[in-house]
Structure formats: structure tokens, C-alpha cells
C-alpha positions in Angstrom: 23.8 57.7 24.6 25.8 57.5 27.9 26.2 61.3 28.0 22.4 61.6 27.3 21.6 59.3 30.2 23.8 61.3 32.6 22.7 64.7 31.3 19.6 65.1 33.5 17.7 66.5 30.6 14.4 64.5 30.3 14.2 64.7 26.5 17.8 63.5 26.2 17.3 60.7 28.7 14.1 59.6 26.9 15.9 59.5 23.5 18.8 57.5 25.0 16.4 54.9 26.5 14.4 54.7 23.3 17.6 54.1 21.3 18.9 51.4 23.8 15.5 49.6 23.7 16.0 49.2 20.0 19.6 48.1 20.2 19.3 45.6 23.0 17.5 43.1 20.8 20.5 43.0 18.4 23.0 40.3 19.2 25.8 42.5 18.1 25.1 45.0 20.9 27.6 44.7 23.7 27.6 46.6 27.0 31.4 46.6 27.1 31.5 48.6 23.9 30.1 51.6 25.9 32.2 51.8 29.1 30.2 52.9 32.1 26.8 52.1 30.5 26.1 49.2 32.8 26.7 51.3 36.0 24.4 54.0 34.7 21.6 51.6 33.8 21.7 50.2 37.3 21.0 53.6 38.9 17.5 53.8 37.6 16.2 50.4 39.0 18.0 51.2 42.3 16.0 54.4 42.5 12.8 52.5 41.7 13.4 50.0 44.5 14.3 52.8 47.0 11.2 54.8 46.0 9.0 51.7 46.4 10.3 51.2 49.9 9.1 54.6 50.9 5.9 54.6 48.9 2.7 54.2 51.0 0.4 51.4 49.7 -2.8 52.7 48.2 -1.5 56.3 47.9 -1.5 56.1 44.2 -5.2 55.4 44.1 -5.9 58.6 45.9 -3.4 61.0 44.4 -1.9 61.2 40.9 1.8 60.4 40.7 4.0 63.5 39.9 5.1 63.5 36.3 8.8 63.6 37.2 8.4 60.6 39.4 6.3 58.7 36.8 9.0 59.4 34.2 11.8 58.0 36.5 9.7 54.9 37.3 9.2 54.3 33.5 13.0 54.7 33.0 13.6 52.2 35.8 11.5 49.7 33.9 13.2 50.5 30.6 16.7 50.0 32.1 15.8 46.6 33.5 14.2 45.6 30.1 17.3 46.7 28.3 19.6 44.6 30.5 17.2 41.6 30.4 16.9 41.6 26.6 20.6 42.2 26.0 21.6 39.3 28.2 19.1 37.0 26.5 20.5 37.6 23.0 24.3 37.8 23.9 26.1 35.6 26.3 28.8 38.2 26.9 26.2 40.7 28.1 24.8 38.1 30.5 28.2 37.3 31.9 28.9 41.0 32.5 25.7 41.5 34.3 26.2 38.4 36.5 29.6 39.5 37.5 28.6 43.2 38.1 28.8 44.2 41.8 25.4 45.9 41.7 23.5 42.9 40.2 22.9 40.7 43.3 22.2 43.6 45.7 19.7 45.1 43.3 17.9 41.7 42.9 17.8 41.1 46.6 16.5 44.5 47.4 13.9 44.4 44.6 12.6 41.0 45.7 12.3 42.1 49.3 11.2 45.7 48.7 8.8 45.6 45.7 5.3 44.2 46.1 3.3 42.9 43.1 0.4 45.3 43.9 0.5 47.3 40.6 1.1 46.5 37.0 4.4 48.5 37.1 5.6 46.5 40.0 4.7 43.2 38.4 6.6 44.1 35.3 9.6 45.3 37.4 9.6 42.0 39.4 9.3 40.0 36.1 12.5 41.7 34.8 14.3 41.1 38.1 13.5 37.4 38.2 14.5 37.0 34.6 17.9 38.6 35.4 18.2 36.4 38.5 17.9 33.3 36.3 21.5 34.0 35.0 22.8 34.1 38.6 20.7 31.3 40.2 22.6 28.2 38.9 25.8 29.2 40.7 24.2 31.1 43.6 24.6 29.6 47.1 21.8 30.3 49.5 22.8 31.7 53.0 22.1 29.5 56.0 18.6 29.5 57.4 19.8 31.3 60.4 21.0 34.3 58.4 18.8 37.4 58.1 16.1 37.0 55.5 17.1 40.1 53.7 20.2 38.3 52.5 18.4 35.4 50.8 16.2 35.5 47.7 14.4 32.3 48.7 11.7 33.8 51.1 10.5 36.6 48.7 10.5 34.2 45.7 8.3 31.7 47.7 6.1 34.5 48.9 5.8 35.8 45.3 4.7 32.5 44.0 2.2 32.2 46.8 0.6 35.6 46.3 0.7 36.3 42.5 -1.7 35.0 39.9 0.3 36.5 37.0 1.3 33.7 34.6 4.5 35.3 33.4 5.7 36.0 36.9 4.8 32.5 38.1 6.8 31.0 35.2 9.8 33.2 35.9 9.8 32.7 39.7 9.5 28.9 39.3 12.3 28.9 36.9 14.5 30.8 39.4 13.7 28.2 42.1 14.3 25.4 39.7 17.8 26.8 38.9 18.5 27.5 42.5 17.8 24.0 43.7 19.5 22.4 40.8 22.6 23.4 42.7 22.9 20.5 45.1 24.4 22.8 47.8 21.0 24.5 48.1 18.9 21.3 48.2 18.9 21.2 52.0 16.7 24.3 52.0 13.8 22.4 50.3 10.7 21.9 52.4 7.9 19.4 52.0 5.2 22.1 52.3 6.9 24.5 49.9 4.5 27.0 48.1 6.5 26.3 44.9 5.5 22.6 45.2 1.8 23.5 45.7 1.9 25.9 42.8 3.5 23.3 40.5 0.9 20.8 41.4 -1.9 23.4 41.0 -0.9 24.2 37.4 0.2 20.8 36.3 -3.3 19.8 34.9 -3.1 22.7 32.3 -1.6 20.4 29.7 -2.5 22.8 26.9 -0.2 25.4 28.4 3.1 23.8 27.4 5.4 26.5 28.8 3.7 26.7 32.2 3.5 22.9 32.5 7.2 22.5 31.5 8.2 24.9 34.2 6.1 23.0 36.8 7.6 19.7 35.7 11.2 21.1 36.0 10.6 22.3 39.5 8.8 19.1 40.5 11.8 17.0 39.2 14.3 19.1 41.2 12.1 18.9 44.3 11.7 15.1 44.0 15.4 14.5 43.2 16.2 15.3 46.9 15.5 11.9 48.6 13.9 13.3 51.8 11.5 15.3 49.6 10.7 12.3 47.5 9.8 10.3 50.7 7.8 13.1 52.1 5.9 13.6 48.8 4.6 10.0 49.0 2.5 11.2 52.0 1.3 14.3 50.2 -2.5 14.2 49.7 -2.1 15.1 46.0 0.5 12.5 45.3 -1.8 9.9 43.5 -3.4 12.6 41.3 0.0 14.1 40.5 1.3 10.6 39.5 -1.7 10.2 37.2 -1.1 13.7 35.7 2.6 12.8 35.0 1.6 9.7 33.1 -1.1 11.6 31.3 1.5 14.2 30.3 3.5 11.5 28.5 0.5 10.1 26.8 -0.7 13.5 25.6 2.6 14.1 23.8 3.4 10.7 22.4 2.9 10.3 18.6 2.1 6.8 17.5 1.3 5.1 14.2 -0.7 1.9 13.7 1.6 -0.7 12.1 0.3 -4.0 10.6 2.6 -7.0 10.8 1.8 -10.1 8.7 2.2 -13.2 10.9 0.8 -15.7 8.4 2.6 -17.8 5.9 4.0 -16.5 2.6 1.4 -15.5 0.0 1.9 -16.7 -3.6 0.2 -14.8 -6.4 -0.1 -14.9 -10.1 -1.4 -12.3 -12.6 -5.1 -12.4 -13.0 -4.6 -12.6 -16.8 -2.2 -15.2 -18.1 1.0 -14.0 -19.7 0.4 -13.7 -23.4 4.0 -13.3 -24.5 5.8 -16.7 -24.9 9.0 -18.1 -26.4 8.5 -19.2 -29.9 8.3 -22.9 -30.5 8.7 -24.5 -34.0 5.4 -25.4 -35.6 5.0 -28.6 -37.5 5.2 -26.9 -40.8 8.5 -25.1 -39.8 10.0 -28.3 -38.5 9.1 -30.2 -41.7 10.8 -27.5 -43.7 14.1 -27.7 -41.7 14.6 -31.4 -41.4 15.7 -32.2 -45.0 18.1 -29.2 -45.2 21.8 -30.0 -45.3 24.0 -28.7 -42.5 25.1 -26.0 -41.8 22.2 -24.4 -43.8 19.7 -26.2 -41.5 21.3 -24.7 -38.4 21.3 -21.2 -40.0 17.6 -21.4 -40.8 16.7 -22.8 -37.4 18.5 -19.9 -35.7 16.6 -17.4 -37.8 13.3 -18.9 -36.8 14.1 -19.4 -33.0 16.2 -16.2 -32.2 16.3 -12.5 -32.9 19.1 -9.9 -32.6 18.9 -8.0 -29.3 21.8 -5.9 -28.1 21.0 -6.4 -24.4 20.0 -10.0 -24.8 22.0 -12.9 -23.4 21.7 -16.7 -23.5 24.0 -19.3 -22.2 25.9 -21.5 -24.8 24.4 -24.5 -23.1 20.9 -23.3 -23.8 21.8 -22.8 -27.5 23.1 -26.4 -27.8 20.2 -27.9 -25.8 17.6 -26.2 -28.0 19.3 -27.4 -31.2 19.8 -30.9 -29.9 16.2 -31.3 -28.6 14.9 -30.5 -32.1 17.2 -32.5 -34.4 18.5 -35.4 -32.3 15.4 -37.5 -33.2 16.4 -37.3 -36.8 20.2 -37.8 -36.5 20.0 -41.3 -38.0 18.8 -39.8 -41.3 20.5 -36.4 -41.3 23.9 -35.2 -40.1 24.0 -33.4 -36.7 26.5 -30.6 -35.8 28.7 -30.7 -32.7 28.2 -28.1 -30.0 31.2 -26.0 -30.9 30.0 -25.7 -34.5 26.5 -24.6 -33.4 28.0 -21.8 -31.2 30.3 -20.6 -34.1 27.3 -20.5 -36.4 25.7 -17.8 -34.2 28.1 -15.2 -35.5 27.3 -16.2 -39.1 23.5 -15.6 -38.6 23.9 -12.7 -36.1 27.1 -10.8 -36.8 26.7 -8.5 -33.8 26.4 -11.4 -31.4 29.5 -12.4 -29.4 30.3 -15.7 -27.6 32.2 -14.9 -24.4 33.2 -16.2 -21.0 32.1 -14.3 -17.9 34.6 -14.5 -15.0 33.5 -16.4 -11.9 33.5 -18.3 -9.8 31.9 -20.1 -11.5 32.7 -19.1 -15.0 29.7 -18.6 -17.3 29.8 -19.3 -21.0 27.2 -17.0 -22.7 26.3 -15.6 -26.1 25.5 -11.9 -25.9 23.5 -9.9 -28.5 20.7 -12.4 -29.2 17.4 -13.5 -27.5 14.6 -16.0 -28.0 12.0 -14.9 -30.5 8.7 -14.2 -28.7 5.2 -15.1 -29.8 2.3 -12.8 -28.9 -0.6 -14.9 -27.7 -2.9 -11.9 -27.0 -5.2 -12.9 -29.9 -5.6 -16.6 -28.8 -9.1 -15.7 -27.6 -10.0 -14.9 -31.2 -9.1 -18.4 -32.4 -11.8 -20.2 -34.4 -13.1 -23.3 -32.6 -15.4 -24.4 -35.4 -15.6 -28.1 -36.4 -15.3 -29.1 -32.8 -12.1 -27.1 -32.3 -10.7 -28.7 -35.5 -10.2 -25.4 -37.5 -6.5 -25.1 -38.1 -6.6 -21.4 -39.2 -4.4 -18.9 -37.2 -6.0 -16.7 -34.6 -7.9 -13.7 -36.0 -7.1 -10.1 -35.1 -10.4 -9.1 -33.7 -13.9 -10.3 -32.8 -15.4 -8.9 -36.1 -12.7 -10.7 -38.1 -13.4 -14.0 -36.3 -17.2 -13.6 -37.0 -16.5 -13.1 -40.7 -14.4 -16.2 -40.6 -17.1 -18.3 -38.9 -19.7 -17.0 -41.4 -17.5 -18.6 -44.1 -17.8 -22.0 -42.3 -21.6 -21.6 -42.1 -21.9 -20.6 -45.8 -20.1 -23.7 -46.8 -22.9 -25.9 -45.3 -25.3 -27.0 -47.9 -28.1 -28.2 -45.6 -30.6 -25.7 -44.3 -30.8 -27.3 -40.9 -27.3 -27.4 -39.3 -26.0 -28.1 -35.8 -23.6 -25.7 -34.2 -20.1 -27.1 -34.6 -18.4 -24.6 -32.2 -16.3 -26.6 -29.7 -18.6 -28.6 -27.5 -21.9 -26.7 -28.3 -24.8 -29.1 -28.1 -27.5 -26.8 -29.6 -30.0 -28.6 -31.8 -29.9 -28.0 -35.6 -30.9 -24.5 -36.6 -31.6 -22.8 -40.0 -28.6 -20.9 -41.4 -30.2 -17.5 -40.6 -30.6 -18.5 -36.9 -27.2 -20.2 -36.8 -25.6 -16.9 -37.8 -27.2 -15.2 -34.8 -26.5 -18.1 -32.5 -22.8 -18.3 -33.2 -22.4 -14.7 -31.8 -23.0 -16.2 -28.3 -19.7 -18.1 -28.6 -17.5 -15.1 -29.7 -15.5 -13.2 -27.1 -16.2 -9.6 -26.5 -14.0 -7.1 -28.4 -13.1 -5.5 -25.1 -12.4 -7.3 -21.8 -15.1 -7.0 -19.2 -14.4 -4.1 -16.7 -13.2 -5.1 -13.3 -14.7 -3.9 -10.0 -12.5 -1.2 -8.3 -11.9 -3.6 -5.4 -10.8 -6.5 -7.6 -7.1 -7.2 -7.4 -4.9 -7.6 -10.5 -3.5 -10.9 -9.0 -4.8 -14.3 -8.0 -3.8 -15.9 -4.8 -2.5 -19.4 -5.2 -2.4 -22.1 -2.5 1.3 -22.9 -3.2 4.0 -21.8 -5.6 3.8 -25.2 -7.4 0.1 -24.9 -8.2 -0.5 -24.6 -11.9 -2.1 -21.4 -13.3 -4.3 -20.9 -15.2 -6.6 -23.9 -14.8 -9.7 -24.7 -17.0 -12.0 -24.6 -14.0 -10.9 -22.0 -11.5 -13.6 -23.1 -9.0 -11.7 -26.3 -8.4 -8.6 -24.4 -7.1 -7.9 -25.0 -3.4 -8.4 -22.1 -1.0 -5.2 -20.1 -0.4 -3.8 -19.9 3.2 -5.6 -17.4 5.4 -3.9 -14.0 5.7 -3.3 -13.1 9.3 -2.1 -9.6 10.4 -1.4 -8.2 13.8 -2.0 -4.4 14.2 -0.1 -2.6 16.9 0.8 1.0 17.8 4.4 2.1 17.4 5.9 5.5 18.3 7.3 7.4 15.4 9.2 10.2 17.2 11.2 10.5 20.4 9.3 12.1 23.4 9.8 15.8 23.9 11.8 17.2 26.9 8.6 17.7 29.0 7.7 14.1 28.7 11.2 13.0 29.6 11.1 15.2 32.7 7.7 13.7 33.6 9.2 10.2 33.1 12.1 11.0 35.5 9.6 12.2 38.1 7.7 9.0 37.8 10.9 7.0 38.0 11.9 8.7 41.2 8.6 8.1 42.8 8.8 4.4 41.7 12.2 3.9 43.2 11.1 5.6 46.4 7.9 3.5 46.7 9.6 0.1 46.0 13.0 0.5 47.7 12.2 -2.3 50.3 11.4 -5.0 47.7 13.3 -6.7 45.0 11.2 -5.0 42.3 13.0 -1.7 42.8 15.4 -1.1 39.9 19.2 -1.1 40.5 21.8 0.9 38.6 23.8 -1.7 36.8 24.8 -2.7 33.2 21.2 -3.2 32.3 19.6 -0.3 34.1 20.1 3.5 34.4 20.3 5.7 37.4 19.6 9.3 37.0 20.7 12.7 38.4 19.8 13.7 41.9 19.1 10.2 43.2 21.7 8.5 45.4 22.4 5.0 44.2 22.9 2.1 46.5 26.4 0.7 46.8 27.1 -2.7 45.2 26.5 -5.5 47.7 24.0 -3.4 49.8 21.2 -5.6 51.0 17.6 -4.9 50.2 16.1 -2.7 52.9 13.6 -4.5 55.1 10.4 -3.0 56.3 11.7 -3.1 59.8 14.5 -0.7 58.9 12.0 2.0 57.9 10.1 4.4 60.1 6.3 4.2 60.3 5.9 7.3 58.1 8.2 5.9 55.5 6.4 2.5 55.5 3.1 4.4 55.1 4.6 6.5 52.3 5.8 3.4 50.4 2.4 1.7 50.9 0.6 4.8 49.4 3.2 5.0 46.6 2.7 1.3 45.6 -1.1 1.8 45.7 -0.8 4.8 43.5 1.3 2.9 40.9 -1.2 0.1 40.9 -3.9 2.8 40.1 -2.0 4.1 37.1 -0.9 0.7 35.7 -3.6 0.8 32.9 -2.3 4.3 31.9 1.3 3.1 31.9 0.4 0.2 29.6 -0.6 2.8 27.0 2.8 4.5 27.1 4.9 3.8 24.0 8.5 5.1 23.8 10.8 4.5 20.8 14.0 4.3 22.9 14.4 0.8 24.3 16.2 1.9 27.5 13.4 4.3 28.4 10.7 1.9 27.5 12.3 -0.7 29.8 11.6 1.7 32.7 7.9 1.6 31.9 8.0 -2.2 31.6 9.6 -2.5 35.0 7.0 -0.3 36.6 4.2 -2.3 35.1 5.7 -5.7 36.1 6.3 -4.4 39.6 2.6 -3.5 40.1 1.5 -6.9 38.9 3.3 -8.8 41.7 
């Protein structure tokens, strides 16, 4: 490829440039792997600049450019494109270009000699400014008294003033931002810089993230120089710029509405009562146990009260208390076992159960492998309440079974006119045929009534000690009122553009409030930031008499501008507490 570039044969040169245009986007491509390639690539842009210096403006609109010249101009653009792309994907290529002896002279001559009057020249200058971005951070501008041809600053400012090409504006502003990031060059900043005007001009284009980000970066570098920050307070566009900076933060913040319960604790219970309960001995079961001799009575009692359950666990105290509560009233007539014998009998009835001591502190004596027998009360609603709730039959399994049971009660009545004996029903006597139909009004539905979709599965109670369920729910006191506080909370950290805008706002705030106590100080609770000179410890607060008239007017305008954006600042939410404290300080200062 190097030999083809130097051959002078148009087809060979075109092939070499086409090949290099493909390779330059590969991060494995290195200039140093082809010695002499960089020197050769620089020759084509140098010719382009030299030709542009002798080219008469407007001549191309009258006469067609010779094909040989057009080809060489295209190769000049291709050479710059190759160097720009190769430097972007590989740091070694960028370093080689920065240190090359032809790089800076080519950039200076191109900025001074090429005018953005044609599309080719605009593209050429775009490549040049992109290359200059690798040199700008360490480049030191010559003194103002030096010849203009030795400085890239005048042509860059002139380029920003004249061009309307978005890409060229972004690249040129980036060059200036990098140049003035070097504090040695900050003295060359001016209050009426075209770069500042351009940054303020395009700052309202919030939808163009790239362009706005470049404008913010330059504005931050410009304001970081204290004399420029003071001068900017007198700029006619300062209030609108401050409002745009706050709007930039607001447009990029992502918040979520969070509800916080500030009321008392809410106590709830299931809407339907628990239908599974521990088994309790019925009167018939108790009568059958009392007369049995020990330990047979204890065995039978355990079979009725407990079931084998591998994961079950009861304390030994619970076992003894349950046994004692049942049989102590009859101990005068029948022998009562001691606690140790009751615990030993567990293994007789439930061989898989095991009495053990769990280590503490405190130690816990348990019996593992058994649990209380449970009674299913789900059919309680199908219990017969005939004979004024005196029917002692067990609950039926369904509504139809209960109806058949009640018909048996009605059939046993000999009189034709009979009152309804269901619970507290006060219906007058009815014939048997009518009574059979009437009794259906007392029977529960086979299926529970459907709930409304908005109805909760729980019932709110006024206190945890309140009994539930109660016979008449309407007598239950009202629960405590639920009080919630809704607030917006940021869910992500602000992007870099918002942070840059915040730094610009912070600089303007410090500059506007330096003569009052509200100005923030860099200490353990506050942060300074780059580019701003901090006051020494012990330095007294600057009095208005120590300021010039223009500085006092600038601070007055700055404070007025911050008062104007206070409502906007109140809407800013930042997750980082340190950064949010900056916003809080600004709001508090404008209230005083």
C-alpha cells in the first residue's frame, strides 16, 4: 500500500486509499506497522491546503475543476479521514499523530488557509478539527502579541462565527473546550467570545443531546475562569441562560412517585374466620376417658388429641399442661400421672416421636414428631339450628344434606300447623307444605356469595386486641384513618450533561453571592469544584465596598436571576445527597 501511494499511478493510489479506508476502522490497524505511511499520508492534505491558498474564490462555479486536481483533492480528504478514524479507534495511532512533526503545522495552515465555502472544504476542516482534539489538551497558545498564523484560536473562533454546519460547530467547540481546559490558556478567554455566543445560541436545543453537551462543556470552561464568571453576570442573556441550565437538569431527571405511610399501624384479620382449629375433647370423649385406668387413659387421650407429624413440634410443658387441665378436676377419684410419665408415654403412642432438649440459651425441652389434631370447621355453616338451636347432630356436609335433615324434623311434627323452630325465627304457624318452603330461607347458600373485585380479603380492626369475628360487625369501631404522603424521588443519577449544567449554576451562584454569608464555602460539609479559586481559611467575607461598580451590578443581577429560577430549582431532585445540598443552599439563599 505504501508503494502504491508513492507510485504516482492514479489507479494504484486509488486502490491504496480504498484499502486504507477499510483498515482504519479496525482497532488492530497500526501506523507504525507500515514505516513511512504517516509521512506519506500527510503529503496529500498539505497539497490540499497549498492548493486552497492559491485557489481563487468563486472560480469553481465558473469553470470545471481539472480531473487530476479533483482526484488529488479527494485523496487529501481520504488521507485525513484515515488518520482521524485510525486515531479514534486506537490510542497508539493517536499518540503517533500527535507527536508527528507535520501534525501541528498542517492543522495551523489548514485552519488559516481553508475557508468553509464548499462542501469539500467543510469536510476537510471537520477532519482537521477532529485531529486537533488530540493535541488541544496539552497545546499552549502563543502570546496575544505573536503573529496570528501561529495560533489556532483566531481561525477556530472565526469558524464558529461563520459556519452553520452542525458537525463543524460541535468539533470546533470541542477544540476550544479542550484548549481552555488547560489553565495556561485561560487568560486568552474573552467576555465577548463568539464561542460563548454560539454556546448560548444552541443551548435551548435540548433535544439535540450531543450539541447541547458540547455547549455546556464550553460554557463550564468559560465560567470556570473567575473574571469570565463575573463578566457573564453582566451579559444580557445571563438570566435566560441560567433558566436554561436549570431546565436542562429538569429535562433529564427521572423520578418516581413514592407513597409513605405516616399513619399508625394497621391491624387486619382475614375476612373469613379461620375454619381449622385445634381439637378439643367433646363431652362424650371426656366421659369415655375418665374411668379408664392409667396409663391406658393417657394413651387414649394422646390418640384423641395428637397426630404423628414428622415436622411437628410441641414443648413438653404444653403436653403436661394439656393433660393436667383435662384430668386434674378428677384426681380425687382417679389416679393422675406425673409429668415425666406423661412425656415417656409419648413414645409408646407415637414411636417416631422423640423428646429432646434444644440448646440455648435458654434451653428448650420439646417433643418432635407430633402435632395437635386439627378440626375442620368449614362445615359449621351447615349445622342444624332446629329446635331453637337445640339440635345436637353434627354439621352436615352440604346445603342439600342439611335440607334433608331439616325435613326429617318437620316430618316428625304431627300437627298440621307448626311454628318454625329454626333458631330465633318468629314466623307464625304454617302448614307443613309451606313450612318446607319457608325453611329454605334459613339455609346457607351452597356457594359463598361472590365478592366485588374491589373488596379486600382482609378486615381492618381498630386494635390488635379487638375480637374477631363478632356477631354484629356494624358495632365494630372504625379503624384508624390511613394517611399517606406522596412524594417524587429520583431513581437514577443525573447524566454528565446535567452535572455539567449543575456546575455552571454553582459557579454563577458563588459569583453572585460572594459578598454575603449565603455563599458556600469549601469545608468539611461543602465541596469546591475545578476551575474556581477557593478562599483561604480565615478570609473575611467580602464587603460591597471592596467591589467595583460593575461587580456590584453583576452580583445584583445574578441574585435577581437566581430569585427568578427559585421555583424551577425547587423541582430539581438529585439522588446524591451532596449534590442535592447544593440545590438546597441555592434555594435557601434566594429566600433571605
